[in-house]
N, C-alpha and C positions, 0 to 999 in steps of 0.2 A: 301647514306643510313643513315649517321650520322645526316644530316639535317632533314630527314624525321622523325627519331627517336625523335629528340628534338621537332619537331613540334607536334608529337603524345603525348609526355610527357607533353608538354605545354597545350594541350587540356585537358588531364586527370587532370592536376593540377587545371585548372580553373573550370572544372566541379565539382571537389571535393570541391573547395572553395564555389561555388554557393550552392551546396547541404548542406554544413556545415552551411552556413549563414542562410539558410531557417530553418534548424532544430534547430539551436541555438536560433533563434527568437521565435520559437514555445515553446521551453523550458523556455525561459525567461518569456513568457506570462503565463506559468504555475508556477509562483513564483520562477523560477530559480532553482528548486530542483536538476536537473542533468546538468544544463547548464555549471557550472564552470568546472567540470571534463572534459566535452566534449571540451570546448574551450581550456583547457590546452593540451589535446591530439592533438587538431588541431595545436597548436603552436609547439608541439614537432615534428609533421609531417613536418611543414614548415622548422624547423631547419634542419631536415634530408635532405629534398629536397635541401635546400640552400647549405649545405655542399657538397652534391653529385653533383649537377648540376651547382653550382656557377662558378667554373673555366671554364666550357664548355660554359656557357651562356656569360661570359665575353669575351671569345675568339670569340664567334659568333658575339657579338656586335661590336668588333673591326674590324671584317672582313666583316660586312654587309654594303653594299653601301647605305642602308637606315639609316645612322647613325644619322643624325640631328634629334633632338627631334621633332616629328610631333605634330602639333596642330590639334587635331581631329576636331576641329571646330573653325567651325568653321564654309555693305549690299552692296548689290551690289553697289559699288561706280561706277557710270557710267564711262565707258571707251570709250574715243573718238578714232576715227580711227587712228589719228596720234600717240596716246599713245600706240596703239597696235603695231605700227611699231618699237618702241624703245625697246631695251633690257636692258636699264639702269633702275634699280629699286631704287626709293627714299625711304629711311627709314623714316617712320612716327612714331614719339614718341607717344606711346599710352597714352590716358588720360581717366580715368574712371569716374571722377566726373563732375558734372555740376558746372561751376564757374561763378562768378559775375565779370562783367567788367564795369568800369566807363567810360562813353563816354567822349573822349577828344576833344578839339577844332579842327575842320577840319575833324573829323571822319565822315565817311558815313557807311551805313550798308554794302556796298560792301567791303570797306577797312577792316572793322571789320571781315567780313566773311572770307576774304582772310587771315587775320592775324591768325585766329583760325582754318582754314582749313575746314570750313563748308559752307553750302549754304546760300544765302541771305534769302531764305524761312525759313530755320531752325531758324534763329534769329527772323524773323518777327513773325512766328507762336508761338514760345516759349514765346515771350514777348507781344503777342496780339497787335502788331502794325498794324494800319490800312493801312499804306503805308510805303514805303522804306524811306520816308523823315521824318517820325514821330519820330525823336530822337533829343536830344539836349545835350550840354556839361553838365556833372555831372549826367546824367541819368544812372541808374544801369540796365544793361542788363544781363539776364541769358544766358549763352553760353553752349550748349550741347557739349558732347565730340565727336560727329560724326554727319554728315548730317542726318537729320530725325526729329522725333518728340518724345515727352515724353508722356507716358500714365500712369495715376494712376488707378490701378486695382479696379474694382467695383464688387459687388456680381454678379456671373453668368458669368464673363469674363473668356475666355479661350484663349490660344495663337492663336487658329484658328479664333475665332470671332474677336480678336484684329487685327490679320493679315489682315482679310478681310476688317475691318474698315479703315485701313491705306494703303491698296492696296500693300501689300508685301506678300511674302511667309512665312508661319509659321517658316520655318527653319532659316530665317533671324533673328527672335527674339531669337530663341534658341542659335544661333551661336554667338550673341554678348556676349563676355566673361564675362561681368559684370552684366548681367541679372541673377537673382537667382530664384530658384523654390522651392516650398514647397516639391515637390517630383520630383527628377531628372529623374525618369523613365516615369512618366505620364505628366511631365511639369505642374503640378498643381501650381496655383498661390495663393498668400496671399492677401486678400482684403486690399487695402490701399498702397500696395507697388508700387514703381515707376518702370516702364519699359522703356528702350530706344528702339525705333523702327527705326533702321537704314533705311534710304531712304524712310521712311514713308511719306505719303501725308495727310495733315490734311483734314478731311471731309469737303465737301462743299467749298473747296479752290482750286484755279487753280494755279499750280506751275508757277513760273516765266519762267522757261525753261522746256519743256517736258522731261520726263525721257526716255533715249534711250532704245530700245529693241533689243536684239541680239538673233539669232537663231543658233543652231548647226545643221549641216546637214552632214550625212555620204556621202563621195565622191563616184562617180561611179567607175566602174571596171577599167576605163582607167586612174585613177589618178596616178601620178608619185610618186616616193619615194624620200627620202631626207628630208622630213618634217613629222611632226606628223599629222596623219589623225584624223578627229573628231571621238571620240570613240562611239558615238551614236547620235541619232537625238532628237530634242526637243528644248525648249526655255531655255536660260540661266537665271535661277532663282536667282543666286547669283554669284558674281564674286570674283576676287582676292583682298585681303586686308591683312593688317598686322596680323589680327586675323583669317583670313580664307584664307589659302594659297592654294587655289584651285578654280576651277569653278564648280558650280552645274548645271547640265543639267536635267531639269524636263520634263517628258512625261507621262501622265496618262495611255498611252497604254503599258507602260513597255516593250519597245523593247529590243533586244539583245544589249549587250555591246561588242565592238570590240577592239582588240589590236590596239593601236595607231601607233605602229611600231613593227617590228619583234624583238624577243628576247626570253629569258628564264624565265619561271615562277619561282619566288623564294619564293613566299608565296601565299597560297590559303586557305581560310577558315575563321572561326570566331575566330580570335586570337588577341592578343594585337596589337595596342590599341583597346579595346573592343568597343569603341564608333563607330568605322568604320563598325561594323556588319560584314557580309560576305564581304570579300574584296580580291582582287588579286593584287599582285605586280609583275611587269615584269622588269627584268634587260635587257636593250637593248645592253649591251656590249660595248658601246661607251661613257660611263660616264653618260648616261641618264637612269633614272628609272622612271616608271610611276605607279600610284596607282589608283585603281578603287574600290570605296566603296559603301556600302549599297545594295549589290546585293541580289536578292531573290534566285537566283540559280547560281552555279559555274560549268562551263563546263570543266575546266582544272585542272591539278594537279601540285604539286611542281616538278621542274625538267623538265617539258614538254617544248618543243620548239614550239613557236607560230609564225605565219606569220602576217604581217601587214594586218589588216582588218578581221582577224579570230575572230569568236565569242568566247568569254571567259566566258560569264555569261549573266544573265538577270537583267535588272534594277529592283530595289526593294526599300524597306524602312526598312532594318534591322539596328540594332544598334541605335545610337542616331540620329534618323531621324523622321521627322514629316510628310513625304509624299514621294511618289515614285519619286526618282531622282537618278542621278549618281553624286557622289563626285569624281572629277578627279584631280589628282595632277601630276606635272612634277618636277623632280629634276635633276639638272645637277651637277655632281661631289659633291653630298651631299647637295647642296644648292637649296632650293625651288625656283621655277621660276613661273612667271605668264603664265599659259597655253595659254592665248590669244596672247602672243608673238610668239608662235610656231605653233598654229593651223591655217592653212590657207585654 
């Protein structure tokens, strides 16, 4: 009952904040005549809520198996079959900026690509090289922070048109953490800004190596237990990386989303982190917790026991989402894992 009460209070609190912000914006547009008193009253409300619920929320945080800070978002770095079999995760130091590199004697595009953790094509396309042999010592190369391409926004560009141009899902552009938007709700762009398109393919170019395609498929009724089952069917539009600790499964038909294993629902609804939209979290009671985000409908409630393969919701595009897909996460003892290491 206590967990449900806190869940309802959290919903009321965020609804109040949303309405307060909308009204405050209207008031400011009307020369702010009544905005200040309203904002001050809002701050007073926040103080009261903080004093009243603070200790309870802290206790809840400490006891919640979903303790590690989640990265809501959050390109598909192609995953080879042998990589799926290993459970060892290599920590990749994030880099936001495009750097310049002076070619050294003995360098090849392949060795440079390996040095910076990007593809050969990424270097070739960014520097307009006609061939992989078209470098020489002393030459300055621009190195992107991730495999993909860079795009300078032109009038009329949208994340949807850009995604189509470079053969990726729009969500890939949104989830790269260093891309910024003029409006975070509509993903509006500013003319002249640079965007990084992870795993993008330059138009009219043939990649050196084809990009792998993976599909998720719900197992039949005879599937055994002991492993996580695919939570839905569709194609994997984005995989696991340091900034996107999940797999995205897209399907325009918006099928049901199923529990990957049996457990207890510990969260269900549009609650923090808000970027997830409607989402469900299941505690499997063995150190594992799974999260299912961007649902258009939720079929279960907090405290409900669910079986492996039971429908818990419907795939959708709520929250920080650009299209119908499921954002699926697996955590083991509070540590985020690559779902592809567990889904068989």
